[in-house]
C-alpha positions in Angstrom: -0.2 0.2 -0.2 1.3 3.2 -1.2 0.9 6.0 1.7 0.6 10.1 0.4 1.6 12.4 4.1 -0.9 15.7 3.0 2.0 17.6 4.7 2.9 21.1 4.2 5.0 20.6 0.3 1.5 18.7 -0.7 -0.6 20.7 0.8 1.6 23.9 -1.2 1.1 22.5 -4.6 -2.4 21.4 -4.0 -3.2 25.2 -3.2 -3.7 25.2 0.0 -6.1 22.2 0.8 -6.9 21.1 3.3 -9.7 18.8 3.0 -10.8 15.3 2.9 -9.9 14.2 -0.3 -9.9 10.9 -2.7 -7.0 10.0 -4.9 -7.6 7.9 -7.8 -4.9 6.8 -10.2 -5.3 7.0 -14.0 -4.4 4.7 -16.3 -4.6 6.4 -20.1 -3.0 3.4 -21.8 -4.7 0.3 -20.5 -4.0 -2.1 -23.2 -8.1 -3.6 -22.2 -11.7 -2.6 -23.8 -14.5 -2.3 -21.3 -15.5 -5.6 -22.3 -12.7 -7.5 -22.7 -12.3 -6.8 -18.4 -15.6 -7.7 -18.6 -14.9 -11.1 -20.2 -11.7 -12.0 -17.7 -14.2 -11.3 -14.7 -16.9 -13.5 -15.6 -14.2 -16.4 -16.7 -14.7 -19.7 -14.1 -12.2 -21.1 -12.4 -9.0 -19.2 -10.1 -7.9 -20.1 -6.7 -9.2 -17.8 -3.1 -5.9 -16.7 -1.5 -6.3 -19.3 1.2 -6.5 -22.0 -1.5 -2.4 -20.7 -2.5 -1.8 -20.0 0.6 -2.2 -23.8 0.8 -0.7 -25.1 -1.6 2.3 -23.2 -0.7 2.2 -25.0 2.4 1.3 -21.7 4.4 -1.8 -21.4 6.7 
C-alpha cells in the first residue's frame, strides 16, 4: 500500500487543500477494452487466496 502524507509541501502544490480528499489513479494506456475486462471477470476458475497459501504450504 502506498501512503501519501499531506505535508506543507504537498498542501502548497494543491493550493492549500485542507479537506478530505480521494485519490484516484488514471490509466491512460490500458491494453484491454471494457468488454475484455468484463469477460475476464466472468471467467470461471481461479483460486482464493486461502487456496493459494495452502498449495504453497502456508496456513
